[in-house]
SEGU-429504 format. One record per atom (N, C-alpha, C, O): x, y, z; residue in one letter. Coordinates in pm, whole numbers, padded with zeros to 5 digits, always signed. Layout:
N
XYZA;...
//
This chain:
117
-05388-16156-06391Q;-05249-16202-06415Q;-05295-16374-06423Q;-05411-16417-06425Q;-05227-16416-06425V;-05269-16594-06448V;-05261-16666-06332V;-05189-16671-06232V;-05404-16746-06398Q;-05398-16821-06223Q;-05427-16983-06319Q;-05489-16986-06426Q;-05380-17080-06265L;-05453-17224-06243L;-05463-17263-06146L;-05385-17236-06055L;-05566-17343-06137V;-05589-17420-06012V;-05656-17546-06038V;-05769-17563-06083V;-05545-17657-05995E;-05586-17764-06019E;-05684-17867-05923E;-05633-17853-05812E;-05774-17942-05911S;-05877-18040-05840S;-05829-18148-05876S;-05735-18172-05952S;-05920-18242-05797G;-05954-18359-05821G;-05862-18498-05743G;-05902-18610-05713G;-05739-18441-05729G;-05657-18510-05627G;-05720-18579-05556G;-05839-18552-05541G;-05648-18721-05471G;-05735-18771-05340G;-05642-18913-05336G;-05534-18923-05395G;-05704-19020-05255L;-05631-19127-05244L;-05740-19239-05312L;-05863-19247-05311L;-05624-19328-05377V;-05720-19435-05498V;-05633-19547-05483V;-05511-19525-05487V;-05678-19671-05465Q;-05665-19799-05470Q;-05593-19795-05591Q;-05635-19724-05682Q;-05448-19888-05610A;-05468-19909-05690A;-05555-19985-05822A;-05639-20071-05795A;-05529-19949-05947G;-05599-20019-06029G;-05725-19907-06055G;-05803-19928-06148G;-05740-19797-05977G;-05858-19722-05955G;-05889-19619-06081G;-05861-19666-06191G;-05937-19500-06080S;-05923-19404-06159S;-05956-19271-06067S;-06010-19257-05957S;-05909-19194-06147L;-05947-19035-06095L;-05874-18932-06215L;-05774-18931-06286L;-06022-18826-06179R;-05961-18688-06316R;-05983-18598-06232R;-06060-18566-06141R;-05858-18553-06309L;-05818-18418-06255L;-05860-18307-06332L;-05897-18344-06443L;-05869-18201-06317S;-05940-18086-06369S;-05836-18012-06348S;-05761-18054-06259S;-05793-17867-06425C;-05723-17740-06395C;-05812-17590-06490C;-05838-17571-06609C;-05832-17525-06391A;-05930-17413-06439A;-05821-17308-06441A;-05734-17286-06357A;-05847-17248-06554A;-05760-17121-06584A;-05786-17003-06585A;-05909-16996-06574A;-05725-16863-06595S;-05774-16772-06631S;-05686-16673-06595S;-05582-16684-06531S;-05754-16544-06655G;-05628-16451-06694G;-05533-16446-06812G;-05433-16376-06828G;-05607-16563-06913L;-05555-16561-07035L;-05639-16641-07146L;-05732-16721-07134L;-05557-16576-07290T;-05685-16649-07386T;-05669-16819-07426T;-05629-16890-07519T;-05721-16829-07307F;-05746-17041-07284F;-05663-17085-07436F;-05548-17113-07468F;-05797-17071-07508S;-05805-17115-07607S;-05641-17172-07716S;-05622-17271-07787S;-05539-17037-07674S;-05462-17015-07767S;-05360-17116-07716S;-05304-17174-07809S;-05320-17156-07592Y;-05218-17231-07544Y;-05212-17346-07531Y;-05316-17406-07504Y;-05055-17437-07549T;-05087-17566-07516T;-05079-17588-07402T;-05005-17503-07353T;-05121-17668-07313M;-05184-17675-07149M;-05076-17786-07175M;-05066-17843-07284M;-04999-17812-07070G;-04928-17956-06996G;-04968-17997-06875G;-05051-17930-06813G;-04912-18127-06816W;-04952-18170-06657W;-04814-18210-06684W;-04749-18217-06789W;-04781-18240-06537F;-04626-18242-06465F;-04726-18329-06368F;-04846-18321-06344F;-04616-18422-06321R;-04611-18436-06159R;-04477-18484-06074R;-04368-18530-06105R;-04510-18466-06012Q;-04361-18440-05907Q;-04405-18526-05786Q;-04502-18496-05716Q;-04306-18664-05760A;-04334-18763-05630A;-04201-18714-05539A;-04109-18637-05567A;-04223-18775-05444P;-04127-18703-05340P;-03977-18772-05386P;-03933-18878-05430P;-03934-18656-05349G;-03779-18704-05366G;-03720-18709-05497G;-03598-18720-05512G;-03820-18700-05615K;-03787-18699-05777K;-03789-18538-05843K;-03815-18435-05782K;-03776-18544-05894E;-03769-18454-06006E;-03938-18473-06061E;-04005-18576-06050E;-03986-18327-06126R;-04081-18310-06230R;-04041-18366-06348R;-03942-18369-06420R;-04186-18424-06341E;-04187-18514-06451E;-04310-18485-06559E;-04423-18493-06511E;-04300-18450-06714F;-04353-18430-06790F;-04467-18525-06810F;-04429-18623-06874F;-04608-18530-06774V;-04700-18621-06787V;-04793-18615-06941V;-04848-18713-06990V;-04794-18503-06988G;-04881-18487-07100G;-04892-18344-07133G;-04885-18259-07044G;-04908-18312-07264A;-04971-18208-07347A;-05097-18252-07453A;-05117-18350-07525A;-05178-18113-07420I;-05281-18118-07543I;-05249-17961-07622I;-05243-17860-07552I;-05237-17958-07712N;-05228-17821-07786N;-05413-17734-07809N;-05523-17785-07787N;-05380-17600-07855W;-05492-17542-07824W;-05595-17563-07844W;-05679-17537-07758W;-05642-17633-07993S;-05726-17707-08021S;-05765-17841-07990S;-05861-17884-08053S;-05708-17921-07901G;-05684-18018-07874G;-05691-18158-08040G;-05757-18258-08068G;-05607-18099-08087G;-05589-18153-08184G;-05488-18220-08228G;-05461-18264-08340G;-05404-18227-08077S;-05260-18277-08071S;-05257-18307-07932S;-05280-18219-07850S;-05222-18450-07892I;-05177-18473-07737I;-05092-18548-07758I;-05065-18603-07865I;-05025-18562-07629Y;-04895-18623-07631Y;-04884-18669-07484Y;-04966-18630-07401Y;-04797-18741-07456Y;-04801-18846-07350Y;-04658-18926-07311Y;-04600-19001-07389Y;-04632-18909-07231T;-04511-18997-07177T;-04562-19116-07167T;-04679-19143-07142T;-04433-19225-07196D;-04478-19368-07228D;-04489-19426-07085D;-04509-19546-07099D;-04486-19410-07019S;-04537-19495-06897S;-04672-19466-06824S;-04720-19528-06729S;-04738-19324-06911V;-04872-19325-06870V;-04953-19343-06996V;-05073-19335-06970V;-04931-19363-07113K;-04953-19385-07263K;-05137-19522-07245K;-05154-19605-07156K;-05192-19504-07313G;-05292-19587-07289G;-05348-19602-07106G;-05396-19706-07063G;-05335-19518-07049R;-05424-19520-06904R;-05462-19392-06910R;-05583-19372-06910R;-05372-19279-06917F;-05415-19154-06920F;-05483-19084-06999F;-05439-19115-07110F;-05580-18992-07017T;-05642-18886-07149T;-05633-18764-07110T;-05663-18738-06993T;-05602-18694-07169I;-05584-18560-07151I;-05698-18488-07234I;-05709-18499-07356I;-05799-18395-07135S;-05881-18293-07244S;-05893-18171-07231S;-05829-18112-07144S;-05992-18094-07328R;-05959-17946-07297R;-06142-17906-07322R;-06219-17962-07399R;-06161-17826-07258D;-06286-17761-07298D;-06261-17573-07287D;-06241-17500-07191D;-06275-17545-07439N;-06240-17434-07461N;-06301-17321-07407N;-06248-17211-07392N;-06432-17360-07376V;-06569-17250-07375V;-06560-17243-07167V;-06603-17148-07102V;-06508-17344-07120K;-06515-17354-06954K;-06380-17289-06905K;-06360-17224-06803K;-06284-17330-07015N;-06123-17303-06999N;-06065-17390-06859N;-06014-17344-06757N;-06090-17521-06893T;-06079-17604-06838T;-05930-17722-06916T;-05903-17747-07034T;-05900-17743-06855V;-05804-17891-06882V;-05833-18056-06767V;-05832-18062-06645V;-05850-18142-06848S;-05860-18236-06797S;-05785-18367-06786S;-05697-18364-06871S;-05781-18483-06717L;-05672-18566-06705L;-05688-18691-06623L;-05627-18706-06517L;-05786-18797-06680Q;-05844-18878-06636Q;-05764-18970-06647Q;-05750-19040-06747Q;-05696-18979-06536M;-05573-19098-06515M;-05663-19291-06481M;-05712-19332-06376M;-05656-19334-06564N;-05713-19494-06488N;-05611-19561-06508N;-05515-19538-06581N;-05643-19680-06416S;-05525-19816-06409S;-05419-19774-06338S;-05305-19790-06380S;-05444-19719-06226L;-05383-19624-06136L;-05288-19710-06109L;-05334-19823-06095L;-05106-19698-06086K;-05060-19774-05962K;-04976-19677-05891K;-04974-19555-05911K;-04893-19756-05791P;-04833-19669-05677P;-04746-19605-05760P;-04770-19484-05763P;-04642-19642-05838E;-04594-19515-05908E;-04616-19358-05941E;-04542-19260-05940E;-04771-19385-05976D;-04844-19292-06043D;-04844-19165-05914D;-04839-19043-05929D;-04850-19227-05816A;-04864-19119-05687A;-04744-19011-05714A;-04623-19036-05719A;-04802-18897-05728A;-04745-18764-05707A;-04813-18638-05675A;-04926-18648-05627A;-04759-18509-05697V;-04830-18421-05731V;-04878-18399-05806V;-04797-18436-05891V;-05001-18344-05886Y;-04965-18287-06033Y;-04998-18182-06048Y;-05067-18140-05955Y;-04980-18110-06130Y;-04945-17974-06173Y;-04991-17949-06323Y;-04941-18028-06403Y;-05068-17861-06372C;-05106-17839-06474C;-05019-17679-06550C;-04980-17597-06466C;-05002-17656-06655A;-04935-17536-06676A;-04973-17490-06798A;-05045-17552-06877A;-04931-17393-06812V;-04917-17329-06957V;-04811-17282-07031V;-04739-17189-06996V;-04796-17366-07168R;-04722-17336-07265R;-04694-17222-07319R;-04754-17213-07426R;-04605-17090-07287V;-04571-16944-07379V;-04466-17011-07506V;-04357-17063-07481V;-04505-17002-07596G;-04367-17057-07704G;-04335-17211-07663G;-04406-17311-07647G;-04183-17181-07651T;-04150-17330-07581T;-04150-17380-07445T;-04105-17482-07393T;-04216-17274-07401T;-04175-17292-07244T;-04306-17296-07230T;-04397-17268-07308T;-04303-17361-07040Y;-04416-17357-06960Y;-04367-17256-06842Y;-04277-17283-06762Y;-04451-17120-06846D;-04457-17035-06805D;-04532-17017-06673D;-04524-16929-06587D;-04596-17111-06682F;-04738-17057-06578F;-04781-17209-06558F;-04808-17308-06627F;-04767-17155-06369W;-04782-17293-06355W;-04908-17282-06230W;-04951-17176-06185W;-04959-17445-06183G;-05074-17431-06133G;-05007-17471-05954G;-04899-17525-05977G;-05024-17467-05820R;-05024-17495-05736R;-05003-17662-05655R;-04955-17703-05550R;-05079-17726-05791G;-05070-17868-05798G;-05183-17921-05723G;-05259-17839-05671G;-05207-18053-05709T;-05309-18154-05636T;-05239-18281-05650T;-05187-18333-05749T;-05255-18333-05486K;-05180-18424-05503K;-05264-18573-05506K;-05381-18575-05470K;-05211-18669-05540V;-05272-18813-05568V;-05178-18916-05494V;-05056-18911-05481V;-05272-19016-05448T;-05210-19099-05336T;-05258-19256-05409T;-05368-19260-05464T;-05198-19346-05407V;-05263-19414-05496V;-05179-19558-05433V;-05071-19598-05476V;-05260-19624-05317S;-05193-19736-05211S;-05211-19869-05314S;-05269-19876-05422S;-05140-19968-05239A;-05113-20089-05323A;-05199-20194-05282A;-05194-20303-05339A;
//
């Protein structure tokens, strides 16, 4: 079955950086668009960005453009989220997900990012 495992979360000061990784198994990883989402306490889950199968198309929500970078390694079956210039409002649980067709059908359990002011 499809498994996604996120890692790399933690506590960072505002202005700092973190790199999240998502390891995928149970699927032909290189065939799928991968997405990153986040959910802060009391808020709905929010789309952060996505990368297509080849890495040739990458999308970001406006609030992270210029600060976050998504990349993937189709040999290692991993997708990463490099987060720079972190702000307190970036604090959330971050999830990776696999897009099947037009919907994200498989999700990891998430990794928590805490940003101190």
